C-alpha positions in Angstrom: -44.1 -169.8 -87.2 -43.3 -166.3 -88.4 -44.0 -165.0 -84.9 -41.5 -167.4 -83.5 -38.8 -166.3 -86.0 -39.5 -162.6 -85.2 -39.3 -163.3 -81.5 -36.0 -165.0 -81.9 -34.7 -162.2 -84.1 -35.8 -159.6 -81.6 -34.2 -161.5 -78.7 -30.9 -161.9 -80.7 -30.9 -158.2 -81.5 -31.4 -157.2 -77.9 -28.8 -159.7 -76.7 -26.3 -158.3 -79.2 -26.6 -154.8 -77.7 -26.4 -156.1 -74.1 -23.5 -158.4 -74.6 -20.7 -155.8 -74.9 -21.9 -153.6 -71.9 -22.4 -156.7 -69.8 -18.9 -157.9 -70.6 -17.4 -154.5 -69.7 -19.4 -154.4 -66.5 -18.3 -157.9 -65.5 -14.6 -157.1 -66.4 -14.2 -153.7 -64.8 -16.7 -153.7 -61.9 -17.6 -157.3 -60.8 -14.2 -158.9 -61.3 -12.2 -156.4 -59.1 -14.7 -157.1 -56.3 -14.1 -160.9 -56.8 -10.3 -160.3 -56.7 -10.5 -158.2 -53.6 -12.5 -160.9 -51.9 -9.9 -163.5 -52.8 -6.9 -161.4 -51.8 -8.6 -160.8 -48.4 -7.8 -164.4 -47.5 -4.1 -164.0 -48.3 -1.0 -162.3 -46.9 -0.4 -160.4 -50.2 1.9 -157.4 -49.8 0.7 -155.6 -52.9 4.0 -155.7 -54.7 5.0 -159.4 -54.7 3.4 -161.7 -57.2 3.4 -164.5 -54.7 1.3 -164.8 -51.5 0.0 -167.4 -49.2 -3.5 -168.3 -48.2 -4.1 -167.4 -44.5 -7.8 -168.1 -44.2 -9.7 -165.9 -41.8 -6.6 -164.4 -40.2 -7.1 -161.0 -41.7 -10.7 -160.8 -40.5 -9.9 -162.0 -37.0 -7.1 -159.4 -36.8 -9.6 -156.7 -37.8 -11.7 -157.5 -34.7 -8.6 -156.9 -32.5 -7.5 -153.7 -34.3 -8.4 -150.8 -32.1 -7.7 -148.2 -34.8 -10.1 -150.0 -37.2 -12.7 -150.3 -34.5 -12.4 -146.6 -33.8 -12.7 -145.8 -37.5 -15.8 -148.0 -37.7 -17.3 -146.1 -34.8 -16.6 -142.7 -36.5 -18.2 -144.0 -39.7 -21.3 -145.0 -37.8 -21.5 -141.6 -36.2 -21.2 -139.9 -39.6 -23.7 -142.4 -41.0 -26.3 -141.1 -38.5 -25.6 -137.4 -38.6 -24.7 -136.8 -42.2 -28.0 -138.1 -43.7 -30.2 -136.7 -40.9 -28.8 -133.2 -40.8 -28.4 -132.8 -44.6 -31.9 -134.1 -45.4 -33.6 -132.0 -42.7 -31.8 -128.8 -43.9 -32.4 -129.6 -47.6 -36.1 -130.3 -47.0 -36.6 -127.1 -45.0 -34.9 -124.9 -47.5 -36.6 -126.6 -50.5 -40.0 -126.1 -48.8 -39.3 -122.5 -48.1 -38.1 -121.7 -51.7 -41.1 -123.5 -53.3 -44.1 -123.3 -50.9 -43.0 -121.2 -48.0 -44.6 -118.0 -49.2 -48.2 -117.0 -49.3 -50.3 -115.2 -51.9 -49.6 -114.8 -55.6 -51.6 -115.9 -58.6 -51.3 -119.6 -57.8 -52.0 -119.2 -54.1 -48.7 -120.8 -53.2 -45.2 -119.6 -53.9 -41.8 -119.6 -52.4 -40.3 -116.9 -50.2 -39.2 -113.7 -51.7 -35.9 -114.1 -53.7 -36.4 -117.9 -53.9 -34.7 -118.2 -57.3 -31.6 -116.5 -56.0 -31.6 -118.7 -52.9 -31.6 -121.8 -55.1 -28.4 -120.6 -56.9 -26.7 -119.6 -53.7 -27.5 -122.9 -51.9 -26.4 -125.0 -54.9 -23.0 -123.1 -55.2 -21.1 -125.4 -52.8 -22.0 -128.4 -55.0 -19.9 -127.1 -57.9 -16.7 -127.0 -55.8 -14.5 -130.0 -55.8 -13.7 -131.7 -52.5 -10.0 -130.6 -52.9 -11.1 -127.0 -53.0 -13.4 -127.5 -50.1 -10.5 -128.9 -48.1 -8.4 -125.8 -48.8 -11.4 -123.5 -48.2 -12.3 -124.9 -44.8 -8.6 -125.4 -43.9 -8.5 -121.6 -43.9 -11.8 -121.4 -41.9 -10.4 -123.7 -39.3 -6.9 -122.2 -39.0 -5.7 -122.2 -35.4 -4.3 -118.6 -35.5 -6.2 -115.3 -35.7 -6.1 -115.5 -39.5 -8.6 -118.4 -39.4 -12.2 -117.3 -40.0 -13.7 -118.9 -37.0 -11.0 -118.0 -34.5 -10.8 -114.5 -35.9 -14.5 -113.9 -35.4 -14.5 -115.5 -31.9 -11.4 -113.5 -30.9 -13.0 -110.2 -32.0 -16.2 -111.0 -30.1 -14.1 -111.7 -27.0 -15.3 -115.3 -26.7 -11.8 -116.8 -27.3 -8.5 -115.7 -25.9 -6.1 -114.4 -28.6 -3.2 -116.3 -27.0 -5.2 -119.6 -26.8 -7.2 -120.0 -30.0 -9.2 -123.1 -30.6 -7.4 -125.8 -32.6 -10.5 -127.0 -34.5 -8.8 -129.8 -36.5 -6.4 -130.8 -33.7 -8.9 -131.0 -30.9 -10.0 -134.7 -30.5 -13.5 -133.7 -29.3 -14.1 -131.3 -32.2 -12.4 -132.6 -35.3 -15.1 -135.1 -36.4 -17.8 -132.5 -36.0 -15.8 -130.0 -38.0 -15.6 -132.5 -40.9 -19.3 -133.2 -40.5 -20.0 -129.5 -41.0 -18.0 -129.5 -44.3 -20.0 -132.5 -45.6 -23.3 -131.0 -44.8 -22.4 -127.6 -46.2 -21.3 -129.3 -49.4 -24.4 -131.6 -49.8 -27.4 -129.5 -48.8 -27.5 -127.6 -52.0 -27.7 -130.7 -54.2 -30.5 -132.3 -52.2 -32.3 -128.9 -52.1 -32.4 -128.9 -55.9 -33.5 -132.6 -55.9 -36.3 -132.0 -53.4 -37.3 -128.8 -55.2 -37.7 -130.7 -58.5 -39.9 -133.2 -56.7 -42.0 -130.5 -55.0 -42.6 -128.8 -58.4 -44.3 -131.9 -59.6 -46.9 -131.7 -56.7 -50.1 -130.1 -57.9 -50.8 -126.7 -56.5 -54.4 -127.7 -55.8 -53.2 -129.9 -52.9 -51.5 -127.0 -51.2 -54.4 -124.7 -51.9 -56.8 -127.2 -50.3 -54.6 -127.4 -47.3 -54.5 -123.6 -47.0 -58.3 -123.5 -47.3 -58.5 -125.9 -44.4 -56.4 -123.6 -42.3 -53.1 -125.5 -42.4 -50.0 -123.6 -41.4 -46.5 -124.0 -42.8 -45.6 -126.8 -40.4 -48.8 -128.7 -41.0 -48.4 -128.3 -44.7 -44.9 -129.5 -44.6 -45.5 -132.6 -42.5 -49.0 -133.6 -43.8 -48.6 -132.7 -47.5 -45.0 -132.1 -48.6 -43.0 -134.8 -46.7 -45.3 -137.8 -47.6 -45.3 -136.9 -51.3 -41.5 -136.5 -51.3 -40.8 -139.7 -49.4 -39.3 -141.6 -52.3 -36.8 -138.8 -52.9 -36.0 -138.7 -49.2 -35.4 -142.5 -49.2 -33.1 -142.4 -52.1 -31.2 -139.4 -50.6 -30.7 -141.3 -47.3 -29.1 -144.2 -49.2 -26.7 -142.0 -51.1 -25.7 -139.9 -48.1 -25.2 -143.1 -46.1 -22.7 -144.3 -48.7 -20.9 -140.9 -48.6 -20.7 -141.2 -44.8 -19.1 -144.6 -45.2 -16.3 -143.1 -47.3 -15.1 -139.6 -46.2 -11.6 -140.4 -47.4 -10.9 -137.2 -49.4 -11.8 -134.8 -46.6 -10.2 -136.7 -43.8 -6.9 -137.4 -45.7 -6.5 -133.7 -46.8 -7.8 -131.8 -43.8 -6.4 -133.8 -40.8 -2.9 -134.6 -39.7 -1.1 -138.0 -40.1 -0.5 -140.3 -43.0 -3.7 -140.1 -45.0 -5.2 -138.1 -42.2 -7.0 -139.5 -39.2 -5.4 -137.2 -36.6 -5.2 -136.1 -33.9 -4.4 -139.5 -32.4 -6.9 -141.3 -34.8 -9.9 -139.3 -33.6 -11.0 -138.5 -37.1 -10.1 -141.9 -38.5 -12.5 -143.5 -41.0 -12.3 -147.0 -42.5 -11.1 -145.7 -45.8 -8.1 -143.9 -44.4 -7.1 -147.0 -42.3 -7.5 -149.1 -45.5 -5.2 -146.9 -47.6 -2.6 -146.6 -44.9 -2.3 -150.4 -44.6 -2.3 -150.8 -48.4 0.3 -148.2 -49.3 2.4 -147.6 -46.3 2.4 -150.8 -44.3 2.4 -153.3 -47.2 -0.6 -155.2 -45.8 -2.6 -155.4 -49.0 -4.4 -158.6 -48.0 -5.3 -157.0 -44.7 -6.5 -153.9 -46.5 -8.6 -156.0 -48.9 -10.3 -157.6 -45.9 -11.2 -154.0 -44.7 -12.6 -153.3 -48.2 -14.8 -156.4 -48.0 -16.1 -155.4 -44.6 -16.9 -151.9 -45.9 -18.7 -153.4 -48.9 -20.8 -155.7 -46.7 -21.6 -153.0 -44.2 -22.6 -150.6 -46.9 -24.9 -153.1 -48.6 -26.5 -154.1 -45.2 -27.0 -150.4 -44.2 -28.5 -149.6 -47.7 -31.0 -152.5 -47.4 -31.9 -151.5 -43.8 -32.4 -147.9 -44.8 -34.6 -148.9 -47.8 -36.7 -151.2 -45.7 -37.0 -148.9 -42.7 -38.1 -146.0 -44.8 -40.4 -148.0 -47.0 -43.9 -146.6 -47.3 -46.9 -147.1 -49.6 -46.5 -144.9 -52.7 -48.8 -141.9 -52.7 -50.1 -141.1 -56.1 -52.0 -138.0 -57.3 
């Protein structure tokens, strides 16, 4: 009987601690999602307290919206390239600064100056996205004062009178934004992968070296399989970041909330905010938000299942 009373007391004690956080989570996280889902079936303007139920009209209009379809395509391109490029570069640099060298007391060490490289690579992560927008705005300036154009002009690759308009060229603008995202993210994932690599016993690397494995074989046969959980998690987070991109697009490109030139750098988040704030189509914007949520959840599940492997323990 006493065990039953103790069990009930313990359960009540735990429930008391969980009740308040659960209530806050439901109120400030789950309830806004529910409201957004409900508003997506209305013609709410965002300012009027009254609105009418329009059913699936907003969702059917999305399928006919060429700007939204173009933004969706841009998000999908970023979804492929942002995680792949960022993770590959971060893995390469993390391997070099942790196990890319040879010799030393432990038999395995990073390249010379690896501690300095970790700091240098992580530095972009401490900068806010607003500062990044200003920094790369100067890099991509269309006149000779821009870093890229200035270098290319001095090398004789670009004509001084016809510099490249990096952020106003439809074929280049999305890739210029991709470069900013990768430059900003590589340092963080380098540190993440470095922390995971440091937990790998040195004996495994030493055994691979004794068997005559080179750097490439050591990376693909030893390091990558043991880091797969970290790679999987990174792919999900980078995929979510690629589905957003609002801050960089809205601050670095032309147009209301960015998206220029001629919607070639448009992403779903910028189309959503433009419809919500400028066009007064809040119900329509909520439908876009629901589509973004569903796509993000689906892509996260697909990424987790596609990259699932048996856990390797040591």
